[in-house]
C-alpha positions as a Markdown table, in Angstrom:
| # | Residue | x | y | z |
|---|---|---|---|---|
| 1 | Met | 9.7 | -17.4 | 0.5 |
| 2 | Pro | 8.5 | -14.6 | 2.8 |
| 3 | Ser | 4.9 | -14.3 | 3.6 |
| 4 | Pro | 3.0 | -11.7 | 1.5 |
| 5 | Ile | 1.6 | -10.2 | 4.7 |
| 6 | Leu | 5.2 | -9.3 | 5.8 |
| 7 | Ala | 5.5 | -6.2 | 3.5 |
| 8 | Pro | 2.4 | -4.4 | 4.8 |
| 9 | Val | 3.4 | -5.2 | 8.4 |
| 10 | Ile | 6.8 | -3.7 | 7.9 |
| 11 | Ala | 5.3 | -0.7 | 6.1 |
| 12 | Leu | 3.0 | -0.1 | 9.0 |
| 13 | Val | 5.9 | -0.3 | 11.5 |
| 14 | Leu | 8.0 | 2.1 | 9.5 |
| 15 | Trp | 5.1 | 4.5 | 9.2 |
| 16 | Ser | 4.6 | 4.3 | 12.9 |
| 17 | Phe | 8.2 | 5.4 | 13.4 |
| 18 | Val | 7.8 | 8.3 | 10.9 |
| 19 | Met | 4.7 | 9.5 | 12.8 |
| 20 | Trp | 6.5 | 9.1 | 16.2 |
| 21 | Gly | 9.5 | 11.1 | 14.9 |
| 22 | Trp | 7.3 | 13.8 | 13.4 |
| 23 | Met | 5.2 | 14.1 | 16.6 |
| 24 | Tyr | 8.3 | 14.7 | 18.8 |
| 25 | Ala | 10.1 | 16.8 | 16.3 |
| 26 | Thr | 7.2 | 19.3 | 16.5 |
| 27 | Arg | 6.1 | 18.7 | 20.1 |
| 28 | Ile | 9.4 | 19.2 | 21.9 |
| 29 | Pro | 10.2 | 22.6 | 20.3 |
| 30 | Ala | 6.6 | 23.8 | 21.0 |
| 31 | Ile | 6.9 | 22.8 | 24.6 |
| 32 | Ala | 10.2 | 24.6 | 24.9 |
| 33 | Lys | 9.0 | 27.7 | 23.1 |
| 34 | Ala | 5.9 | 28.0 | 25.4 |
| 35 | Arg | 8.1 | 27.1 | 28.5 |
| 36 | Ile | 5.5 | 24.5 | 29.6 |
| 37 | Val | 6.5 | 22.6 | 32.7 |
| 38 | Tyr | 4.9 | 19.2 | 33.0 |
| 39 | Asp | 3.3 | 18.6 | 36.4 |
| 40 | Pro | 2.2 | 15.0 | 37.0 |
| 41 | His | -0.4 | 16.1 | 39.5 |
| 42 | Arg | -2.3 | 18.1 | 36.8 |
| 43 | Met | -4.8 | 16.6 | 34.4 |
| 44 | Pro | -3.3 | 15.7 | 31.0 |
| 45 | Ser | -6.0 | 17.8 | 29.3 |
| 46 | Glu | -4.5 | 20.9 | 31.0 |
| 47 | Phe | -1.1 | 20.1 | 29.6 |
| 48 | Met | -2.5 | 19.4 | 26.1 |
| 49 | Ala | -4.5 | 22.7 | 26.2 |
| 50 | Gln | -1.2 | 24.6 | 26.4 |
| 51 | Ile | 0.2 | 23.0 | 23.2 |
| 52 | Pro | -0.8 | 24.6 | 19.9 |
| 53 | Ala | -3.5 | 22.8 | 17.9 |
| 54 | Gln | -1.2 | 22.3 | 14.8 |
| 55 | Val | 1.2 | 20.4 | 17.1 |
| 56 | Arg | -1.4 | 18.5 | 19.0 |
| 57 | Trp | -3.0 | 16.9 | 15.9 |
| 58 | Lys | 0.2 | 15.1 | 15.1 |
| 59 | Ala | 0.0 | 13.4 | 18.5 |
| 60 | Asp | -3.7 | 12.6 | 17.9 |
| 61 | Asn | -2.7 | 11.0 | 14.6 |
| 62 | Tyr | -0.1 | 8.9 | 16.3 |
| 63 | Asn | -2.5 | 7.9 | 19.1 |
| 64 | His | -5.1 | 6.8 | 16.5 |
| 65 | Leu | -2.4 | 4.9 | 14.6 |
| 66 | Met | -1.5 | 2.9 | 17.7 |
| 67 | Glu | -5.1 | 2.2 | 18.8 |
| 68 | Pro | -5.9 | -1.5 | 18.7 |
| 69 | Arg | -8.2 | -2.6 | 15.9 |
| 70 | Pro | -10.5 | -5.6 | 15.8 |
| 71 | Tyr | -8.5 | -7.1 | 12.9 |
| 72 | Ser | -5.2 | -6.8 | 14.8 |
| 73 | Thr | -6.2 | -9.8 | 16.9 |
| 74 | Leu | -7.5 | -11.7 | 13.9 |
| 75 | Trp | -4.6 | -11.6 | 11.5 |
| 76 | Pro | -2.5 | -14.3 | 13.4 |
| 77 | Trp | -5.5 | -16.6 | 13.2 |
| 78 | Cys | -5.8 | -15.9 | 9.5 |
| 79 | Leu | -2.2 | -16.7 | 8.8 |
| 80 | His | -2.5 | -19.9 | 10.8 |
| 81 | Trp | -5.7 | -20.8 | 8.9 |
| 82 | Arg | -4.1 | -20.0 | 5.6 |
| 83 | Ala | -1.2 | -22.3 | 6.4 |
| 84 | Gly | -3.7 | -25.1 | 6.6 |
| 85 | Ala | -3.4 | -25.6 | 10.4 |
| 86 | Val | -7.1 | -25.0 | 10.9 |
| 87 | Ala | -9.7 | -27.2 | 9.1 |
């Protein structure tokens, strides 16, 4: 029997892929339309300032989704404890 935690984990992974696709589906056309050339010697903030805000917030959402959370390091321990391995 699969673990009950598996469904939310799979849902989060799938949601991450949706956000990733949405971010690039809007960002690449915006960069091409503005003819922005990426220069690795410039600050990332200069590059982001050239991208319209309605495109930038999708990348912000994706970055916040991928930020580590305190519970992300605790869930393996919780699963281990639930299985009875920790007294």
